C-alpha positions as CSV (number, residue, x, y, z in Angstrom):
1,M,8.8,134.6,43.3
2,K,11.8,135.3,41.2
3,K,13.8,136.2,44.3
4,R,12.9,132.8,45.8
5,I,14.0,131.0,42.7
6,V,17.3,132.9,42.6
7,F,17.8,132.2,46.3
8,F,17.1,128.5,45.8
9,I,19.6,128.3,42.9
10,L,22.3,130.0,45.0
11,I,21.7,127.5,47.8
12,V,22.0,124.5,45.4
13,L,25.2,126.0,44.0
14,L,26.7,126.5,47.4
15,I,25.9,122.9,48.4
16,T,27.4,121.6,45.1
17,V,30.6,123.6,45.6
18,N,30.9,122.4,49.2
19,V,30.4,118.8,48.1
20,V,33.2,119.2,45.4
21,I,35.5,120.8,48.0
22,A,34.8,118.0,50.4
23,Q,35.5,115.4,47.8
24,S,38.7,117.0,46.7
25,D,39.8,117.2,50.4
26,E,39.0,113.5,51.0
27,K,42.2,111.7,51.8
28,I,43.2,108.3,50.5
29,V,44.0,105.8,53.3
30,I,46.2,102.8,52.3
31,T,47.4,99.9,54.3
32,D,50.6,98.7,52.6
33,A,52.4,95.4,52.5
34,L,54.2,96.2,55.8
35,G,50.9,96.9,57.5
36,R,51.6,100.6,57.6
37,E,48.8,103.1,57.2
38,V,49.7,105.6,54.6
39,I,47.6,108.7,54.1
40,L,47.7,110.5,50.8
41,D,46.2,114.0,50.5
42,S,45.1,113.2,46.9
43,V,45.6,110.8,44.0
44,P,49.4,110.9,43.4
45,Q,50.5,112.4,40.1
46,R,54.3,112.0,40.3
47,I,55.3,108.4,41.3
48,V,58.9,107.2,41.5
49,V,59.7,103.5,41.7
50,M,63.0,102.4,43.2
51,G,65.0,99.6,44.7
52,N,65.3,95.9,44.1
53,G,62.4,93.6,42.9
54,L,61.8,95.8,39.8
55,P,60.7,93.0,37.5
56,T,57.8,92.5,39.8
57,I,56.9,96.0,40.7
58,A,57.6,97.8,37.4
59,T,55.8,95.2,35.2
60,T,52.8,95.0,37.5
61,L,52.1,98.7,37.8
62,Y,51.6,99.0,34.1
63,G,48.6,96.8,34.4
64,F,46.9,100.1,35.3
65,P,46.5,102.5,32.3
66,E,47.2,105.5,34.5
67,A,50.7,104.3,35.3
68,S,52.2,105.5,32.1
69,E,51.3,109.1,32.9
70,R,52.0,109.1,36.6
71,I,55.2,107.1,36.9
72,V,57.9,109.8,36.4
73,G,61.0,107.7,37.3
74,Q,62.2,104.2,37.7
75,P,65.5,102.3,37.3
76,I,66.1,100.3,34.2
77,V,64.9,96.7,34.5
78,E,67.5,94.3,33.0
79,Q,67.0,90.6,33.0
80,G,66.6,88.0,30.2
81,A,66.1,90.0,27.0
82,G,66.2,93.5,28.6
83,D,63.4,95.9,29.6
84,L,59.7,95.4,28.9
85,T,58.9,99.0,30.0
86,P,59.2,100.7,26.5
87,L,56.5,98.4,25.2
88,V,54.0,98.9,28.0
89,N,54.6,102.6,29.0
90,T,52.8,104.8,26.5
91,N,54.7,107.8,27.9
92,Y,58.1,106.2,27.9
93,E,59.9,109.1,26.2
94,N,59.1,111.2,29.3
95,L,60.1,108.6,31.8
96,T,63.3,109.3,33.8
97,I,65.6,106.3,34.1
98,L,67.4,106.3,37.4
99,D,71.0,105.1,37.8
100,G,71.4,101.7,39.4
101,K,68.4,101.1,41.7
102,G,67.9,104.8,42.2
103,S,69.2,107.3,44.8
104,T,67.4,109.6,47.2
105,E,68.8,112.6,45.4
106,E,67.7,111.4,42.0
107,A,64.2,110.8,43.2
108,L,63.9,114.1,45.0
109,N,64.9,115.9,41.8
110,L,61.7,114.5,40.2
111,N,59.5,116.1,42.9
112,P,57.6,112.9,43.8
113,D,54.4,112.8,45.7
114,L,54.7,109.1,46.2
115,I,57.6,106.5,46.3
116,I,56.9,102.8,45.6
117,L,59.2,100.1,46.9
118,K,59.3,96.4,47.5
119,Y,58.5,95.6,51.1
120,Y,62.0,94.6,52.0
121,M,63.5,97.8,50.8
122,R,62.4,100.1,53.6
123,E,65.7,100.4,55.5
124,K,67.8,100.8,52.4
125,F,65.7,103.2,50.4
126,G,62.4,104.1,52.1
127,V,63.3,105.6,55.5
128,P,64.9,108.8,54.2
129,F,61.8,109.7,52.3
130,E,59.6,108.9,55.3
131,E,61.7,111.2,57.4
132,L,61.3,113.9,54.8
133,G,57.5,113.5,54.9
134,I,57.2,112.0,51.4
135,P,54.7,109.2,51.3
136,V,56.1,105.7,50.7
137,V,54.0,102.7,49.9
138,Y,55.6,99.2,50.1
139,L,54.2,96.4,47.9
140,S,54.8,92.7,48.1
141,F,53.5,90.8,45.0
142,E,55.2,87.7,46.3
143,D,52.4,85.2,46.2
144,E,48.7,84.8,45.3
145,A,47.3,86.5,48.4
146,S,49.6,89.5,48.3
147,Y,48.8,90.0,44.6
148,M,45.2,90.5,45.6
149,Q,46.0,92.9,48.4
150,D,48.5,94.9,46.3
151,F,46.0,95.2,43.4
152,D,43.6,96.8,45.9
153,T,46.4,99.2,47.0
154,L,47.1,100.2,43.4
155,G,43.4,100.6,42.8
156,K,43.5,103.4,45.4
157,I,46.8,104.9,44.2
158,F,45.6,105.1,40.6
159,D,42.0,105.9,41.6
160,N,40.8,102.9,39.6
161,P,39.3,100.2,41.8
162,T,37.4,98.8,38.8
163,R,40.7,97.9,37.1
164,A,42.0,96.4,40.4
165,N,38.9,94.1,40.5
166,E,39.4,93.1,36.8
167,L,43.0,92.0,37.5
168,K,42.0,90.2,40.7
169,E,39.3,88.3,38.8
170,Y,41.7,87.3,36.1
171,Y,44.0,85.5,38.6
172,S,41.1,84.1,40.6
173,N,39.7,82.5,37.5
174,T,43.1,81.1,36.6
175,L,43.5,79.6,40.1
176,D,40.0,78.1,40.0
177,H,40.7,76.5,36.7
178,M,44.0,75.1,37.9
179,E,42.3,73.7,41.0
180,E,39.7,72.0,38.8
181,L,42.3,70.4,36.6
182,T,44.6,69.2,39.5
183,S,41.7,67.8,41.5
184,Q,41.5,65.0,38.9
185,I,45.2,64.0,39.5
186,A,45.6,61.4,42.2
187,E,48.4,62.2,44.7
188,G,50.3,59.0,43.8
189,E,50.3,60.0,40.2
190,K,52.0,63.4,40.8
191,P,55.7,63.5,39.6
192,S,58.5,64.6,41.9
193,I,59.9,67.9,40.8
194,G,63.4,69.2,41.1
195,F,64.3,72.9,40.8
196,V,67.6,74.4,39.6
197,Y,68.5,78.1,39.8
198,Y,71.7,78.1,37.9
199,S,74.0,80.9,38.9
200,S,77.4,81.6,37.5
201,K,78.3,84.8,39.3
202,D,82.0,85.7,39.2
203,G,82.7,82.5,37.4
204,E,81.5,80.2,40.2
205,V,78.7,77.9,39.3
206,V,76.2,77.2,42.1
207,F,72.7,75.5,42.1
208,K,70.0,76.9,44.3
209,V,66.4,76.1,45.4
210,P,63.7,78.4,46.6
211,P,62.0,78.4,50.1
212,Q,58.7,76.7,50.7
213,S,56.7,79.9,50.7
214,W,58.1,81.5,47.5
215,I,56.1,81.6,44.3
216,Q,58.5,79.2,42.5
217,T,57.5,76.4,45.0
218,V,53.8,77.4,45.1
219,L,53.4,77.4,41.3
220,I,54.8,73.9,41.0
221,Q,52.5,72.7,43.8
222,N,49.4,74.4,42.4
223,A,50.2,72.8,39.0
224,G,50.2,69.3,40.4
225,G,53.9,68.7,41.1
226,K,55.6,67.5,44.3
227,P,58.7,69.6,45.0
228,V,61.5,67.5,46.4
229,W,63.4,70.3,48.2
230,L,60.7,71.2,50.8
231,D,62.5,69.8,53.7
232,T,65.9,71.1,52.5
233,N,65.3,74.8,52.4
234,M,63.6,76.0,55.6
235,T,65.0,79.6,55.1
236,D,63.4,82.7,53.7
237,S,65.9,82.9,50.8
238,W,67.6,80.9,48.1
239,A,69.5,77.8,49.5
240,T,72.6,76.5,47.7
241,V,72.6,72.7,47.1
242,N,75.2,70.5,45.5
243,L,74.8,68.1,42.7
244,E,74.9,65.1,45.0
245,Q,71.7,66.3,46.6
246,Y,69.9,65.9,43.3
247,Y,71.2,62.3,43.2
248,V,69.4,61.7,46.5
249,W,66.2,63.4,45.5
250,K,66.0,61.6,42.1
251,P,63.3,64.0,40.7
252,D,61.2,62.8,37.8
253,V,61.2,66.2,36.3
254,I,63.5,69.2,36.7
255,F,62.6,72.9,36.0
256,M,65.5,75.3,35.5
257,T,65.9,79.1,35.8
258,A,69.0,81.3,35.3
259,Y,67.9,84.9,35.5
260,F,71.1,86.5,34.2
261,S,72.2,83.7,31.8
262,D,70.8,82.5,28.5
263,S,68.5,79.6,29.3
264,H,69.4,77.8,26.1
265,D,73.1,77.8,27.0
266,V,72.4,76.6,30.5
267,M,70.1,73.8,29.2
268,K,72.9,72.6,26.9
269,I,75.4,72.7,29.7
270,L,73.3,70.5,32.0
271,Q,72.1,68.2,29.3
272,E,75.7,67.5,28.1
273,S,77.3,67.3,31.5
274,P,78.2,63.6,32.4
275,D,77.5,64.4,36.1
276,W,74.0,65.6,35.3
277,Q,73.4,62.7,32.9
278,I,73.3,60.4,35.8
279,L,69.9,61.7,36.7
280,D,66.9,60.0,35.1
281,A,65.2,63.4,34.5
282,I,68.1,64.3,32.2
283,K,68.3,60.9,30.6
284,N,64.6,60.9,30.0
285,D,64.6,64.5,28.5
286,Q,62.6,65.8,31.4
287,L,64.6,69.0,32.0
288,Y,62.7,72.2,31.2
289,A,63.7,75.8,31.2
290,F,61.1,78.2,32.5
291,P,59.8,80.5,29.8
292,V,61.5,83.9,29.5
293,D,60.7,86.9,27.4
294,F,62.1,89.9,29.1
295,Y,62.1,88.2,32.5
296,Y,62.1,84.6,33.7
297,W,58.6,83.5,34.3
298,D,59.2,81.5,37.5
299,Q,59.2,84.8,39.4
300,S,56.3,86.7,41.0
301,I,55.8,88.8,37.8
302,P,52.3,89.2,36.3
303,Q,52.8,86.2,34.0
304,W,52.8,83.7,36.9
305,G,49.2,82.6,36.0
306,I,50.4,81.5,32.6
307,T,53.5,79.9,34.2
308,M,51.3,77.7,36.4
309,E,49.2,76.6,33.4
310,W,52.4,75.9,31.4
311,I,53.8,73.7,34.2
312,F,50.6,71.7,34.3
313,D,50.7,71.3,30.5
314,T,54.3,70.2,30.7
315,L,53.5,67.6,33.4
316,Y,50.1,66.4,32.2
317,P,49.9,67.2,28.4
318,E,47.0,64.7,27.9
319,Q,44.8,66.3,30.6
320,S,45.7,69.9,29.6
321,D,43.6,72.3,27.6
322,F,46.4,75.0,27.6
323,D,47.3,76.8,24.4
324,F,50.5,78.7,25.1
325,E,50.3,81.1,22.2
326,T,46.7,82.0,22.7
327,A,47.0,82.4,26.5
328,T,50.0,84.6,26.2
329,L,48.5,86.8,23.5
330,D,45.3,87.2,25.6
331,F,47.4,88.1,28.7
332,Y,49.4,90.8,27.0
333,Q,46.3,92.3,25.4
334,F,44.3,92.2,28.7
335,F,47.0,93.2,31.1
336,Y,48.9,95.8,29.1
337,N,46.5,96.6,26.3
338,M,49.2,95.5,23.9
339,S,48.2,95.3,20.2
340,E,48.4,91.9,18.5
341,D,51.0,93.3,16.0
342,T,53.3,94.4,18.8
343,F,52.9,91.1,20.6
344,Y,53.9,89.1,17.5
345,A,56.7,91.5,16.7
346,E,58.3,91.9,20.1
347,I,57.1,89.1,22.5
348,Y,56.3,86.0,20.5
349,P,59.8,85.6,19.1
350,L,61.2,85.5,22.6
351,L,58.8,82.8,23.7
352,V,58.3,80.5,20.7
353,D,61.1,78.1,21.9
354,Y,59.2,77.4,25.2
355,M,55.9,76.5,23.6
356,N,55.2,72.8,24.1
């Protein structure tokens, strides 16, 4: 009898060991933003982020608590007031900051088991790693749909599908709430909206508008505005327009972004310019700068849900139930697990001027 019991226990142990081995050998299959199937032998432990589009990628990855321990290298993200990473990466002292957008050699020195890049960075950065057999995953995070897909991808990368679903639910609820609010606005009551990306690179000032499909356009449409530039920019990049075009459009409201300039300075320039004062939107004090803490909020960074609500509140204050301070505090606590003290010390002072 004792021999049978011992034999039974051994069989159970062997089955358990085999199950554990099978689970550890189970590969992770990911379909990235380029439609590529990427197979990972195990959950990556040494992730390097590279290339352009860092305000989107770097800030979104830290929505997963595992990111702080597993991202071992990334370039510095500079825009607006600097870099948010030290506030949301709990292991920042061990993070390697890459030069520029990062180089192949720098990344290889970190012994990565995964490279993460924006989808349009494959030729410039990704191919050398692919040829070396190092897994590369390309993310999009350019619009609502890609956010949902990329969260699922990150859920696999960080082995945390529960967190991926929490993040997806947050944005789904925001979109549903916005749809409920805008459904009460008649089409004829929606104001016409102008957009100004003010760029002064190399001393030359130019004004640009986004494509139809980009998040800047989509957020304004979702918030109940009518973009005036839809038929002007049929490209897949920024289009430069002259001031005379704004005279033709005659927008009721203008939203402005500047990325690498101080928004307060740019607002003053436009408001005091005799050429811009011709526009009713300027005369009627209907020029608004997108909020900016460390990065301008018109971009496809995680704050886009709040941006959409802020646009609606700006256009329809009487119909809005939006509280900027509360919504932003809730976001930073939910998305980054940031303490209230840190929020009020580091984030709130950068945003207070944009609160309606």
